[in-house]
N, C-alpha and C positions, 0 to 999 in steps of 0.2 A: 541629484539633477539628472540620475543615472535609471530613474525609473522610467519605462514607459508612460504615455497620457492615459488618464481614463479614457476621456473622451476628446479625442484627437481635432473632432471636427467642431466640437466645441468650442474650444480654444483657438484654434483657427480662425473661426466664425468670430469669432469676440475681437481679437489682432488685427484683423481686417475694417471690423467694421469701423475702430479707432483708426484705423489708418484714414478710412474715408471721410472717415468724421473730420478730420483735419486737411480733408479737401475739399471739403464742404465749405466745412469754415473760413477759407481761405478764399473762394468765391465771396461767401457771404459777405467776407469782410470788404472786399472791392466794391461789391454793390455797392455796401452803407456807405461808402465812401463818395461813391460814382452819384447817391442817391441824392448825398449830403448839399454836393457843391451843383446839383442839378437846382437843388429849392430855393439852395442860398443867393445862385445865382439871378433865377428868377424874381427873387424878391429885393434885387439891389436893381434889375433893371429897368427902364423908364417903361417897355411894353409887357406890362405884367399879366403873366398866365394865370395866377392863382392869387387870390383875393390873401392879403395880409394874415386874415385868421387861419386860412387852409395852410398858409406857407409853416407858421407857428406852432402849427399841429402833426404837420409831417415829420417837421424837423424833431419834436419830441415823441414820435413813434419812432420815428429814426431810431433816437439815442436811446430809447428805452429799453426798444427792439434787441438793439445789438448789447445794451451790457445784460440782460437775462442770458443772452445768447455767450456771451464770452462766461459767463458765469458757468451755466451749464457745460460748456467747453473744457474750462477750465478744472471742473470735480473731476468729468471724464476721464480725461487724461491723469491726474493724479491717481485715479481707481486703477487704470490701467496701469501703473506702475506701481502698487500696492499689485497687483497680481501675478507678475514675473520679477520683479525687483524688491520691493520694499521688505514683502513677507518672505521671501526664499529661508530656507534651512529652519524657521518655527514649526515648532510642534505641531503635527497637524494641517500643515502647509500643502497646499494644492491650486491650480491653478480654477478647473473645474468647480471647487467647493468653492472660493472666492466669488464667480463668476455665479452661481446660483443664488447665493447668498450677499449681495449686493449691498442690498436694505439696510445690511446691519452696522453700515457707516453714514456716519450725516452727510458726508460731502455727496455720498449719492442718493441719500434723502434727497438736499440740497440741488440736486440734478434734476431731479423728478419737479420739486415744486416751483423751482425756471422756468423750467420746459412748460408745466402745466400753465403759468400766467402766459408766457409768451404763446402759447394758446387760443385762449381769451384776448388780448392784445391784436393777434393777427387773424382771428374771426371778429372781432368788432370791426376791425376796417374790411373786412370782406361784408358787413352787415349793412355799415356804413355805405358802401360804394353802393349794393344791390337796392338798397332803400331808392336811393339817388336818383338812377338811374329810370327806377318804376316810378319817378316824381313821387313817392312818398305811399304808393299805394296800399290801401290798410289789410289788404290780405296779405300781400309781401309782408310788410309788416309784420303780423302776426306770425304767417309760415318761418320765417328768418328768424325771427323773435322767439320764437317756443323751442324751434334745434338750439338757439344758440345758448338757453338760459338750462337747455338740456346739460348739455356738453359743459356747462360750467358746474351743474352741480355734481356729473359725472367724475371732472379732474378733480374736484375737491376730494370727492371719497378715495380715489385712486392716492391723495397725499397721506390721507388719514389713515390707510392701510398702509400705505410707506412707512413712515413713522411705527407703527408694531412691529417693524423687521420680518413682512413676511414674505414669500420667495414670490417674485417680481411674474414671473411664468406662470404662476398659478390663480395671479390675478382675475378674474372675471367682470370685473370690474372696467380693467384697462381694456378688452376686448368689445365693453359698451360703448365705451370710451371711443375709442377708434372706429368703432361702424359709426356713430353718429357725426364724428370727424368727417367723415371721409361722406358721409350723406350731404352733409353740409355743404361740403365745398362743389358736391355734385350738383346742387339743386342751384348753389350759386351762379355756375357755370349754364345751366340749360336756362334760369329767367333771365341773365344779364344777354348771353344771347339769344335770347327769342327779343327778347325788348330793340335789341340792336339791328338785326336782321327785319324787323317790324319797320322800325325807324326809320330803314333804309330803303327799304319799298315803298314806304310813303315820301319821303323823299327825291327818289327818283320818279316819281309819278308826276312830284307839282313842281320839280328844277328839271335837273338832267342827269345821267347815270356818274356824267364829272362831280357832281357833289354827292353823290349818293357813294362814290367807293372810300372814302375815308372810314365808314362806318364801319364796311368788309375789312379794311386792315384794322380796324380798332378789335373786334368780333373775334380775330386768326387770333392776333395776341393775345388776347382773355387766352382764349380756348388754348394756346401753345403754352400758357405760365400757370393755368389751373391744372394743364392737363399733366404737369410735369410731378406736383404734389400728386396728386389723386391717385394717379399707377403706384409711386414709389407707396403711397400709403395703403392702396388697398393690398400690394402683397406682403405689408409690413402684417395686417389684418389679418389676411388668411395665415401666414408663415406663424404669428402670435397664437390664432385661435387652434392652429396645429399641432402648437410647442413644436415646431422647426426651430432648428438652429440657424435659418434663413433670416430669422427675424434680426440677429447679433448684427447682420450685415447691412442695416434700414435701422436700426433699435435708436444708435445715438445722433443721426444726421435728420430725421426725420423731420424735426421742427424747423433745421435748417432750411430742408429742403422747399419748405412752405414759405419759408422769412424770404427766400431767393426768388417765389412767383411773385410776392407781393412787392419786391423791391423793384421792382420792374414795371407795375401799375404805378408805383410812384414815381419811376422817373420821367412815365408819359402825362403824368398830370405836372409834373412841373417843368415838362415840354412844353403843354398844352394840346397834346395828340389825346387825350378821354375824351369821353362820351359829356357833354351837359347839355341836358335839355334846353336849357334859356339860349344857348346858344345857336341850337337849331330851330328854334321858333324866331329865333331874330333874322334869322339865315332866312327862313322862308320868305318872312316879312320882307327885308329888304330888296330881296329878291322880285319879288309879287310887285313891289313898288316901283323897282328900279324897271318892270317888265312892262308896266301899264302904261308907266310917262313916255317909254321909249315908244311905245305903240301909237300913243296920241299926238307924235313930234311930225311935223311934214320937211323930210331929207329930199333936198333940191341935189338926185343926184343922176346921174345919164354915164350908161356904162354902153359899150358897142363891143360885138361878138363878131368876128369876120371869122368864115368858112374857108377853109384851107383847100383850094384846088383850081381848076377852071373856072368853075363859079362861085363867085362871089356873093355871100348875102352880106350885107350891112344889118344889124338889127338896135334899135336904139329904145332903149328901157326907159318910158317919162310914167312920172307918177302923176295919176290924173285924180282930182278932186271929185265929193261926191255928185257934185252940180255939173260934171263933163267939162270942169274947166282946169287946163295942167297949167303945171308949176310956169312954163314959156307964156303962159297968156299973163299970168298972175305975176309969178316971182315974191310972193309972199304967204305964208304959212296962218290959216283961219282956224286953226285946230279943229279941221272936219277929217275923218277919217278917210287918209289915201286907199288909193287902187294902182295898182298897174294895170297897165298894157302893151302891148308890142306892136311899133308901126314900123 
């Protein structure tokens, strides 16, 4: 124990990474509970914002991702004990050696496998949301589906390599997997943001800026949650490719960060603040029908505007029908388009 560390930065980064992993897991745990409560309340509410099928799928998603994230966190915590406590005093013991050869232990391979499956499920949710926002456009389904299948393929290759007790930092397949995962999230953010901004413009032209305002808030929330994971994933990708110890600061909690970003999406869905193309179409149709009906009504209203000052002017606005008869003359609505004149 009196010997100096061979690579102090390696040991510090691994220990600090585990501390950050515990902090991130705590946030993930709280958001999982919040998302579960939000979905459950919506399922019991008389004014449901999500269909029963959607509620069941969201609850299943939250449960599975929470179990997988907990398994990964527990395995990482156990191996952290091995590095500094459990193997202390044994022949050939050194923290840096255990950190570099972490895949020699089955619970570390379990952590890699659980996190790989966790990425599949989380990216599947992004794939579903993107296709739904774009109303299942064939080119969106093809593009996102192809990248998603490539991510699954590379993650399986990483799992197989991990089972052979290789050095994790030397896995070139992991670099490809991280690059594709980062690209997938970037494409998702761009596609959904472009779609929402396009819809916002059309709603603003058809209705009013007030009706288009929620689409801007949805876009902002989406970019904020997606950028959270994208930034960390990009830093992890660059540091992993450069074999920098910075990767140890993000390695353990990288999947949890993506899970946190997606729990924000689930909470918005449960609270009815997500984008739904059917709701948008219905909103425009109802507003158009309402405006068309109100324009054909005959409203018997009079307003007086009195000027302030020495010279007072009184204006009376009288609705006049197309045939020149006013509401004062008829007193009934003939269904004709009204005009307005001031006398």
